[in-house]
Rosetta silent file (secondary structure, phi, psi, omega in degrees, C-alpha in Angstrom):
SEQUENCE: MTICAGLAYDCFGRELLLTADIEVATPANTTTEEMTLLIFVVEDGCGGAARQVDFVWQPTREVKVRHGVPLACWRGGSVTPRHYRAHPLARPHIASGRTLPEDWLVVEAPVRDVLSLQVTVDFTAAGFTGIPGCFVWLHGPRLDPAPQRADVNLILVADHIEALSTHGFTYVMYAVSAAGAGALRRFAADQKLTLGWLAVEPRLGGRLRRFTRGAGNEHA
SCORE:     score description
SCORE:     0.000 S_00000001
   1 L     0.000  151.655 -178.097  -67.143  -58.886 -168.011 S_00000001
   2 E  -100.676  130.430  172.876  -69.003  -55.688 -167.052 S_00000001
   3 E   -97.779  125.827  179.004  -69.933  -54.787 -163.465 S_00000001
   4 L   -79.818  155.235  177.604  -72.871  -52.355 -163.336 S_00000001
   5 L   -61.372  144.880 -179.883  -73.002  -49.328 -161.091 S_00000001
   6 E   176.651 -175.820 -174.705  -74.662  -50.001 -157.701 S_00000001
   7 E  -131.508  132.082  175.480  -74.521  -49.976 -153.964 S_00000001
   8 E  -140.205  172.400  179.905  -73.773  -52.812 -151.510 S_00000001
   9 E  -130.849  131.861  174.656  -72.722  -53.127 -147.805 S_00000001
  10 L   -81.363 -179.129 -175.001  -70.086  -55.456 -146.460 S_00000001
  11 L   -64.979  -20.135  179.636  -70.392  -57.497 -143.232 S_00000001
  12 L   -97.222   10.745  178.052  -68.931  -54.521 -141.201 S_00000001
  13 L    76.880   16.483  179.136  -71.630  -52.155 -142.556 S_00000001
  14 L   -84.432  140.468 -177.202  -69.302  -50.277 -144.831 S_00000001
  15 E   -74.038  128.332  174.272  -70.635  -48.718 -148.010 S_00000001
  16 E  -116.516   96.319 -174.830  -69.398  -50.199 -151.307 S_00000001
  17 E  -108.753  122.147 -179.284  -70.496  -47.693 -153.904 S_00000001
  18 E  -115.488  107.381 -166.436  -69.741  -48.121 -157.557 S_00000001
  19 L   -81.338  -12.239 -175.679  -70.689  -44.939 -159.358 S_00000001
  20 L  -152.228  153.511  179.982  -70.169  -46.101 -163.027 S_00000001
  21 L   -63.292  157.492  178.960  -70.022  -49.431 -164.917 S_00000001
  22 E  -149.196  145.201  176.865  -66.621  -51.058 -165.054 S_00000001
  23 E   -88.982  135.189  177.212  -64.944  -53.793 -166.978 S_00000001
  24 L  -124.203  129.834  178.530  -63.377  -56.604 -164.926 S_00000001
  25 L   -65.270  138.991  178.212  -61.047  -59.311 -166.467 S_00000001
  26 L   -86.460  160.288  171.972  -62.261  -62.901 -166.043 S_00000001
  27 L   -55.747  158.008  178.407  -59.790  -65.660 -164.838 S_00000001
  28 L   -59.824  147.944 -179.469  -57.482  -67.252 -167.275 S_00000001
  29 L   -66.347  -16.247 -176.574  -59.167  -70.088 -169.369 S_00000001
  30 L   -80.673  -12.172 -177.315  -56.498  -72.456 -167.957 S_00000001
  31 L   -73.528  121.985  179.266  -58.008  -72.029 -164.459 S_00000001
  32 L  -100.400  -14.207 -174.470  -59.853  -75.221 -163.418 S_00000001
  33 L   -88.594  151.343  179.478  -60.656  -74.216 -159.842 S_00000001
  34 L   -74.825  134.592 -177.608  -63.960  -72.452 -159.095 S_00000001
  35 E  -124.570  151.908  178.379  -63.381  -68.706 -158.432 S_00000001
  36 E  -117.863  138.087  176.557  -65.531  -66.065 -156.863 S_00000001
  37 E   -92.098  124.595 -179.948  -65.505  -62.345 -157.725 S_00000001
  38 E  -117.077  144.278  169.468  -65.533  -60.091 -154.697 S_00000001
  39 E  -110.385  134.540 -175.379  -65.942  -56.345 -154.328 S_00000001
  40 E  -139.825  164.107 -179.859  -64.218  -54.955 -151.268 S_00000001
  41 E   -85.225  131.624  172.643  -63.313  -51.759 -149.587 S_00000001
  42 E   -99.415  120.476 -176.680  -59.742  -50.325 -150.085 S_00000001
  43 E  -108.293  168.182 -179.305  -58.670  -48.412 -147.004 S_00000001
  44 L   -76.135  171.502 -173.801  -55.637  -46.098 -146.449 S_00000001
  45 L   -59.112  -22.366 -176.565  -52.559  -47.535 -144.938 S_00000001
  46 L   -99.136   10.237 -177.401  -53.482  -46.685 -141.393 S_00000001
  47 L    70.581   25.548 -179.438  -56.803  -48.487 -141.487 S_00000001
  48 L   -82.359 -139.061 -178.087  -58.749  -45.282 -141.627 S_00000001
  49 L   -65.859  148.861 -179.881  -61.573  -44.069 -143.809 S_00000001
  50 E   -70.224  138.664  178.901  -62.456  -46.096 -146.976 S_00000001
  51 E   -97.516  -39.484 -171.369  -60.951  -44.619 -150.137 S_00000001
  52 E  -169.598 -179.304  177.763  -62.580  -46.695 -152.936 S_00000001
  53 E  -118.063  159.150 -178.881  -63.688  -50.159 -153.844 S_00000001
  54 E  -142.573  174.016 -176.160  -61.799  -52.820 -155.790 S_00000001
  55 E  -131.993  149.884 -178.258  -62.432  -56.254 -157.244 S_00000001
  56 E  -154.340  134.089  175.756  -60.668  -59.555 -156.849 S_00000001
  57 E   -90.498  125.797 -175.588  -61.138  -63.129 -158.113 S_00000001
  58 E  -129.384  141.935  175.136  -60.547  -65.556 -155.192 S_00000001
  59 E   -53.402  127.908 -175.931  -60.764  -69.406 -154.994 S_00000001
  60 H   -59.338  -30.683  176.379  -64.342  -70.059 -153.752 S_00000001
  61 H   -68.136  -16.482 -178.279  -63.067  -72.460 -151.101 S_00000001
  62 H  -103.335   -4.453 -178.011  -61.071  -69.692 -149.490 S_00000001
  63 L   -70.261  129.152  177.285  -63.751  -67.007 -149.442 S_00000001
  64 L  -116.087  153.946 -179.762  -64.629  -65.642 -146.006 S_00000001
  65 H   -58.799  -31.270  179.032  -67.553  -63.182 -145.303 S_00000001
  66 H   -67.177  -17.575 -176.251  -64.957  -60.657 -144.196 S_00000001
  67 H   -74.798  -19.925  176.496  -63.262  -60.591 -147.556 S_00000001
  68 L   147.333 -165.861 -176.968  -66.029  -58.649 -149.319 S_00000001
  69 E  -101.778  114.792  179.401  -69.289  -59.073 -151.185 S_00000001
  70 E   -63.897  134.329 -179.283  -69.474  -61.914 -153.790 S_00000001
  71 E  -116.550  -30.424 -177.475  -70.718  -60.756 -157.202 S_00000001
  72 E  -158.266  162.024  178.578  -70.121  -63.707 -159.540 S_00000001
  73 E  -125.143  136.771  177.293  -68.807  -67.213 -159.765 S_00000001
  74 E  -107.786  127.631  179.952  -66.372  -68.580 -162.488 S_00000001
  75 E  -152.475  128.261  175.712  -66.605  -72.267 -163.315 S_00000001
  76 L    51.780   39.015  173.024  -65.547  -74.161 -166.380 S_00000001
  77 L    82.727    6.114  177.219  -64.989  -71.024 -168.437 S_00000001
  78 E  -125.483  152.124 -177.862  -68.510  -69.443 -167.703 S_00000001
  79 E  -109.729  135.276  175.915  -69.496  -66.780 -165.335 S_00000001
  80 E  -115.589  119.546  178.686  -72.723  -67.080 -163.066 S_00000001
  81 E   -74.664  150.635  168.557  -73.810  -63.820 -161.457 S_00000001
  82 L   -83.363  127.518  178.867  -74.877  -63.731 -157.749 S_00000001
  83 L   -98.902  130.126  175.698  -78.390  -62.542 -157.401 S_00000001
  84 L  -118.187  142.144  178.343  -79.498  -60.645 -154.238 S_00000001
  85 L   -82.197  122.639  179.930  -83.087  -59.762 -153.220 S_00000001
  86 L   -70.429  136.998  173.970  -83.330  -55.958 -152.820 S_00000001
  87 L  -146.363  166.588 -173.779  -84.936  -54.809 -149.534 S_00000001
  88 L   -55.760  143.292  177.743  -85.242  -51.460 -147.706 S_00000001
  89 L   -80.785   78.915 -175.841  -81.996  -49.976 -146.331 S_00000001
  90 L  -145.801  158.878  176.448  -83.167  -50.400 -142.734 S_00000001
  91 L  -125.939  159.958 -176.435  -82.378  -52.356 -139.676 S_00000001
  92 L   -53.136  146.149 -176.292  -84.744  -53.789 -136.990 S_00000001
  93 L  -128.143  154.248  172.003  -86.034  -51.074 -134.680 S_00000001
  94 E  -129.809  130.766  178.334  -87.354  -50.822 -131.151 S_00000001
  95 E  -134.689  151.808 -179.654  -89.516  -47.865 -130.109 S_00000001
  96 E  -148.167  161.072  177.122  -91.375  -47.092 -126.857 S_00000001
  97 E  -176.695 -171.266 -177.420  -93.503  -44.377 -125.369 S_00000001
  98 E  -152.017  139.934 -175.655  -96.446  -43.514 -123.151 S_00000001
  99 L   -86.544  170.779  178.275  -99.714  -41.660 -123.965 S_00000001
 100 L  -103.491  154.604 -178.167 -101.091  -38.721 -121.895 S_00000001
 101 H   -56.066  -33.230  178.570 -104.196  -38.904 -119.755 S_00000001
 102 H   -76.618   -4.127  179.844 -106.035  -36.502 -122.074 S_00000001
 103 H   -81.306  -10.026 -177.758 -105.531  -38.682 -125.141 S_00000001
 104 L   -70.042  145.120  171.935 -108.349  -41.076 -124.325 S_00000001
 105 E  -122.774  146.098  178.163 -111.609  -41.166 -126.268 S_00000001
 106 E  -109.052  126.261 -176.292 -114.866  -42.723 -125.221 S_00000001
 107 E  -127.599  128.858 -178.870 -116.838  -44.503 -127.878 S_00000001
 108 E   -77.467  130.173  175.721 -120.236  -46.173 -127.431 S_00000001
 109 L   -83.335  156.578  177.490 -120.426  -49.821 -128.440 S_00000001
 110 L   -68.136    0.714 -179.399 -123.533  -51.335 -130.166 S_00000001
 111 L  -103.982  140.641  179.523 -124.285  -53.277 -127.040 S_00000001
 112 L   -61.664  131.523  179.016 -126.214  -51.687 -124.149 S_00000001
 113 L    70.335   14.412  179.537 -124.198  -50.320 -121.287 S_00000001
 114 E  -112.372  127.137  177.040 -120.908  -51.274 -123.042 S_00000001
 115 E  -124.272  161.478  175.405 -118.492  -48.458 -123.829 S_00000001
 116 E  -121.678  136.565  175.919 -114.939  -48.441 -125.177 S_00000001
 117 E  -103.615  120.164 -174.456 -112.006  -46.323 -123.985 S_00000001
 118 E  -122.772  149.568  171.885 -109.640  -45.819 -126.905 S_00000001
 119 E  -148.350  137.743 -176.748 -106.291  -44.221 -127.436 S_00000001
 120 E  -103.543  132.530  178.314 -104.191  -43.974 -130.648 S_00000001
 121 E  -108.536  130.668  179.076 -100.434  -44.392 -130.654 S_00000001
 122 E  -118.008  109.811  178.742  -98.396  -42.887 -133.503 S_00000001
 123 L  -116.524   36.416  173.844  -94.837  -44.171 -133.955 S_00000001
 124 H   -53.688  -35.535  179.923  -94.267  -42.968 -137.511 S_00000001
 125 H   -62.642  -19.728 -175.153  -91.035  -41.291 -136.378 S_00000001
 126 H   -70.165  -24.509  176.994  -89.610  -44.739 -135.535 S_00000001
 127 L    77.558   26.872 -178.471  -89.258  -45.398 -139.307 S_00000001
 128 L   -63.577  138.167  169.250  -90.544  -48.970 -139.309 S_00000001
 129 L  -102.064   -9.439  175.572  -90.490  -50.704 -142.670 S_00000001
 130 L  -132.593  163.305 -176.925  -92.429  -53.741 -141.504 S_00000001
 131 L   -72.598  123.929 -177.143  -95.408  -54.136 -139.103 S_00000001
 132 L   -87.062  164.187  167.701  -93.818  -54.422 -135.601 S_00000001
 133 E   -84.150  144.458 -173.595  -94.985  -56.562 -132.677 S_00000001
 134 E  -127.623  139.356  174.718  -96.449  -54.512 -129.872 S_00000001
 135 E  -118.131  138.784  177.279  -96.632  -54.827 -126.057 S_00000001
 136 E  -133.106  158.282  176.205  -98.951  -52.477 -124.104 S_00000001
 137 E  -160.485  147.294  177.884  -99.716  -51.959 -120.419 S_00000001
 138 E   -82.817  140.764  168.244 -101.791  -49.529 -118.306 S_00000001
 139 E  -114.445  133.400  174.370 -100.433  -46.955 -115.943 S_00000001
 140 L   162.790  172.153  177.950 -102.470  -45.481 -113.119 S_00000001
 141 L   -58.412  151.891  179.251 -103.485  -46.051 -109.451 S_00000001
 142 L   -61.204  133.985 -173.063 -104.653  -49.510 -108.640 S_00000001
 143 L   -68.525  137.844  177.818 -108.338  -49.854 -109.413 S_00000001
 144 L   -87.340  121.403 -177.397 -110.672  -49.961 -106.329 S_00000001
 145 L   -68.739  -13.885  177.280 -112.847  -52.999 -106.776 S_00000001
 146 L  -129.435   68.862 -177.840 -115.643  -51.323 -104.759 S_00000001
 147 L   -55.766  147.598 -177.895 -115.714  -47.648 -105.808 S_00000001
 148 L   -84.341  -25.821 -177.259 -117.550  -45.311 -103.428 S_00000001
 149 L   -87.564  128.867  177.274 -118.847  -43.131 -106.268 S_00000001
 150 H   -64.760  -36.524 -174.445 -121.757  -44.632 -108.080 S_00000001
 151 H   -71.112   -8.283  175.232 -121.097  -42.973 -111.326 S_00000001
 152 H  -110.601   16.099  175.936 -117.748  -44.804 -111.724 S_00000001
 153 L   -70.963   90.653 -177.579 -119.237  -48.242 -110.871 S_00000001
 154 L  -138.510  161.976 -179.606 -117.892  -50.056 -113.960 S_00000001
 155 E  -126.095  126.815  177.224 -116.317  -53.243 -114.953 S_00000001
 156 E   -82.764  118.328 -168.953 -113.384  -53.529 -117.354 S_00000001
 157 E  -108.566  -32.361 -175.805 -114.121  -56.563 -119.469 S_00000001
 158 E  -161.989  161.399  176.575 -111.672  -56.823 -122.482 S_00000001
 159 E  -152.460  158.128  174.510 -109.025  -55.043 -124.367 S_00000001
 160 E  -164.118  170.592  173.736 -107.165  -55.406 -127.721 S_00000001
 161 E  -108.374  140.301 -179.144 -105.047  -53.612 -130.300 S_00000001
 162 E  -136.724  166.507  176.466 -106.526  -52.753 -133.670 S_00000001
 163 L    53.943   45.033  178.284 -105.455  -50.943 -136.948 S_00000001
 164 L   -77.983  129.382 -179.896 -101.814  -52.003 -136.347 S_00000001
 165 L  -148.865 -172.678  178.006  -99.488  -50.706 -139.104 S_00000001
 166 L   -71.711  -11.943 -177.541  -95.972  -49.294 -139.613 S_00000001
 167 L  -109.388   -8.902  178.479  -97.246  -45.956 -138.363 S_00000001
 168 E   156.359 -161.748  178.084  -99.089  -46.910 -135.182 S_00000001
 169 E  -164.170  170.751  174.329 -102.148  -48.638 -133.669 S_00000001
 170 E  -119.084  129.024  177.381 -105.300  -48.031 -131.564 S_00000001
 171 E   -96.899  133.302 -177.401 -105.648  -49.587 -128.166 S_00000001
 172 E  -126.718  126.555  176.499 -109.304  -50.369 -127.235 S_00000001
 173 E  -121.621  122.609  175.771 -110.522  -51.244 -123.750 S_00000001
 174 E   -89.901  151.911 -176.614 -114.201  -52.166 -123.165 S_00000001
 175 E  -144.218  142.293  173.283 -116.079  -51.380 -120.017 S_00000001
 176 E  -102.893  118.495 -177.616 -119.620  -52.087 -118.759 S_00000001
 177 L  -153.987  132.087  176.496 -121.204  -49.130 -117.061 S_00000001
 178 L   -82.656  -11.913 -175.343 -124.788  -47.885 -116.879 S_00000001
 179 L   -78.928  -16.698  173.381 -123.649  -44.323 -116.021 S_00000001
 180 L   102.713  177.199 -170.999 -122.731  -43.447 -119.586 S_00000001
 181 H   -65.602  -34.681 -176.346 -119.825  -42.072 -121.510 S_00000001
 182 H   -62.743  -43.655 -178.920 -119.322  -39.050 -119.179 S_00000001
 183 H   -64.847  -41.150 -179.932 -118.666  -41.268 -116.139 S_00000001
 184 H   -66.551  -36.897  177.964 -116.053  -43.371 -118.058 S_00000001
 185 H   -64.610  -42.966  178.404 -114.363  -40.123 -119.179 S_00000001
 186 H   -67.796  -27.800  175.185 -114.193  -38.877 -115.618 S_00000001
 187 H   -67.496  -43.695  175.751 -112.895  -42.219 -114.452 S_00000001
 188 H   -58.772  -40.748 -177.268 -109.959  -42.004 -116.952 S_00000001
 189 H   -67.695  -48.860  179.851 -109.256  -38.497 -115.844 S_00000001
 190 H   -61.916  -33.215  179.286 -109.337  -39.277 -112.088 S_00000001
 191 H   -79.324  -10.349 -171.280 -107.163  -42.273 -112.528 S_00000001
 192 L    50.958   47.473 -174.945 -104.684  -40.293 -114.665 S_00000001
 193 L   -69.704  128.145  174.251 -104.792  -43.326 -116.946 S_00000001
 194 E  -132.792  162.798  179.750 -102.037  -43.693 -119.488 S_00000001
 195 E  -115.276  124.604  167.212 -100.877  -46.479 -121.845 S_00000001
 196 E   -93.706  148.163 -171.397  -97.242  -47.566 -122.084 S_00000001
 197 E  -148.128  146.932  177.224  -96.184  -49.306 -125.254 S_00000001
 198 E  -133.975  119.084 -177.259  -93.223  -51.066 -126.795 S_00000001
 199 E  -112.506  132.035  179.117  -93.001  -51.766 -130.622 S_00000001
 200 E  -125.638  120.946  173.953  -90.380  -54.229 -131.930 S_00000001
 201 L   -90.920  118.601 -179.026  -89.766  -54.643 -135.666 S_00000001
 202 L   -62.850  156.696  170.303  -88.533  -58.284 -136.308 S_00000001
 203 L   -56.620  154.930  176.064  -85.486  -59.071 -138.265 S_00000001
 204 L   -52.734  124.315  179.845  -85.979  -59.722 -142.035 S_00000001
 205 L    87.377   -3.267 -178.843  -87.733  -63.024 -142.327 S_00000001
 206 L   -77.289  160.824  173.555  -88.501  -63.109 -138.620 S_00000001
 207 L  -131.925  144.715  175.663  -92.026  -63.858 -137.179 S_00000001
 208 L  -121.937  139.459  176.070  -93.787  -62.740 -134.167 S_00000001
 209 L   -97.315  146.587  175.280  -96.882  -64.520 -132.660 S_00000001
 210 L   -79.193  128.964  178.361  -99.837  -62.866 -131.071 S_00000001
 211 L  -148.531  161.145  170.958 -100.309  -63.872 -127.497 S_00000001
 212 E  -123.277  135.664 -172.603 -101.893  -62.679 -124.229 S_00000001
 213 E  -127.917  113.240  172.376 -100.032  -63.269 -120.971 S_00000001
 214 L    57.967 -148.126 -175.449 -101.603  -63.232 -117.510 S_00000001
 215 L  -102.921   10.511 -178.652 -103.347  -60.067 -116.352 S_00000001
 216 L   -77.442    1.519 -179.433 -100.666  -57.675 -117.553 S_00000001
 217 L    54.433   46.336 -179.926 -102.556  -56.818 -120.706 S_00000001
 218 E  -105.484  138.822 -176.886  -99.571  -57.542 -122.918 S_00000001
 219 E  -137.155  143.941  177.833  -99.956  -58.195 -126.571 S_00000001
 220 L  -142.667    0.000    0.000  -97.614  -59.073 -129.394 S_00000001
């Protein structure tokens, strides 16, 4: 039977690279036991760096994950290939960061006296291959419930994450203030307001639910 060139990784993360097609003999027709064809790493005698890959037929009942990567099964004189779903060569990632006070933008909402304070987070460098779950929190001095300056007399009413992708997201916080966009911008600057964030890419097939917890403004 022919094994085509390709790439696989064993349970230890070692690369099993076959650069050209190769012919592998099948078990003898007299064999009645089910057999599994494995590709595995051949190392030097001292257990050092991998030298090459090799193939072996092994009784299926004796196969362990550490023995190699199964490629085919022999049963009753016929061969059944093992099929694997291809997916990106990537592992789950965790990335975190913090914005700068000058990153905030003020956008007027279509409702009177409602403004939004927005900041965009870019985590392209993390290399996510799937959309991550995100946690966010605000940094800054504790807000005075009764500000002395009339132009910063505002109420923070809601927040959320939007435009979430593998490259980043936009955090939006709504505020009610009759003083206008300038007052909100000065408020963010005076408070030295920043946004902390944590992005977690789930394992393949994993799921994350969106939730809001307490007053910590945490989202996932």
